[in-house]
C-alpha beads as a LAMMPS data file, in Angstrom:
LAMMPS data file: protein, C-alpha beads

63 atoms
62 bonds

1 atom types
1 bond types

-500.0 500.0 xlo xhi
-500.0 500.0 ylo yhi
-500.0 500.0 zlo zhi

Masses

1 110.0

Atoms # bond

1 1 1 0.000 0.000 0.000
2 1 1 1.285 3.413 -0.891
3 1 1 -0.970 5.338 1.457
4 1 1 -2.942 7.054 -1.287
5 1 1 -6.681 6.716 -1.093
6 1 1 -8.287 4.517 -3.718
7 1 1 -10.165 6.187 -6.547
8 1 1 -13.614 7.268 -5.530
9 1 1 -16.279 4.894 -6.719
10 1 1 -18.510 5.900 -9.603
11 1 1 -21.351 6.369 -7.132
12 1 1 -19.972 9.763 -6.017
13 1 1 -20.017 10.901 -9.655
14 1 1 -23.635 9.865 -9.908
15 1 1 -24.341 11.697 -6.674
16 1 1 -22.865 14.946 -7.963
17 1 1 -24.729 14.376 -11.239
18 1 1 -27.969 14.001 -9.297
19 1 1 -27.224 17.195 -7.385
20 1 1 -26.716 19.002 -10.701
21 1 1 -30.009 17.627 -12.057
22 1 1 -31.793 18.693 -8.871
23 1 1 -30.234 22.160 -9.027
24 1 1 -31.274 22.495 -12.671
25 1 1 -34.817 21.392 -11.816
26 1 1 -35.028 23.975 -9.029
27 1 1 -33.729 26.725 -11.317
28 1 1 -36.147 25.695 -14.074
29 1 1 -39.048 25.698 -11.636
30 1 1 -38.191 29.160 -10.316
31 1 1 -37.747 30.562 -13.826
32 1 1 -41.080 29.062 -14.884
33 1 1 -42.755 30.606 -11.846
34 1 1 -41.152 33.993 -12.542
35 1 1 -42.183 33.866 -16.209
36 1 1 -45.762 32.881 -15.316
37 1 1 -45.943 35.824 -12.908
38 1 1 -44.861 38.223 -15.636
39 1 1 -47.410 36.763 -18.057
40 1 1 -50.168 37.116 -15.448
41 1 1 -49.357 40.817 -15.049
42 1 1 -50.335 41.506 -18.641
43 1 1 -49.190 44.399 -20.794
44 1 1 -49.364 47.858 -19.165
45 1 1 -51.853 50.290 -20.721
46 1 1 -49.185 52.903 -21.461
47 1 1 -47.215 50.338 -23.474
48 1 1 -50.298 49.267 -25.426
49 1 1 -51.017 52.924 -26.182
50 1 1 -47.461 53.452 -27.395
51 1 1 -47.650 50.376 -29.631
52 1 1 -50.927 51.603 -31.093
53 1 1 -49.443 55.037 -31.842
54 1 1 -46.393 53.460 -33.455
55 1 1 -48.608 51.254 -35.582
56 1 1 -50.683 54.262 -36.696
57 1 1 -47.525 56.226 -37.553
58 1 1 -46.205 53.283 -39.548
59 1 1 -49.470 52.988 -41.474
60 1 1 -49.444 56.738 -42.285
61 1 1 -45.838 56.582 -43.532
62 1 1 -46.720 53.763 -45.957
63 1 1 -49.397 55.863 -47.706

Bonds

1 1 1 2
2 1 2 3
3 1 3 4
4 1 4 5
5 1 5 6
6 1 6 7
7 1 7 8
8 1 8 9
9 1 9 10
10 1 10 11
11 1 11 12
12 1 12 13
13 1 13 14
14 1 14 15
15 1 15 16
16 1 16 17
17 1 17 18
18 1 18 19
19 1 19 20
20 1 20 21
21 1 21 22
22 1 22 23
23 1 23 24
24 1 24 25
25 1 25 26
26 1 26 27
27 1 27 28
28 1 28 29
29 1 29 30
30 1 30 31
31 1 31 32
32 1 32 33
33 1 33 34
34 1 34 35
35 1 35 36
36 1 36 37
37 1 37 38
38 1 38 39
39 1 39 40
40 1 40 41
41 1 41 42
42 1 42 43
43 1 43 44
44 1 44 45
45 1 45 46
46 1 46 47
47 1 47 48
48 1 48 49
49 1 49 50
50 1 50 51
51 1 51 52
52 1 52 53
53 1 53 54
54 1 54 55
55 1 55 56
56 1 56 57
57 1 57 58
58 1 58 59
59 1 59 60
60 1 60 61
61 1 61 62
62 1 62 63
């Protein structure tokens, strides 16, 4: 024996892989929740008004 620890078994690699999958799942869940919250807020009236005015200006410039 040389006193060096044996290579870690493949199980520890799987464990860190599982931790990565779990971390990714948590991040995905939080991002989905954040996105859903933004969608539920809808588009602000002032932005809709601005888009409408821009559309009207574009239509006038094409004539």
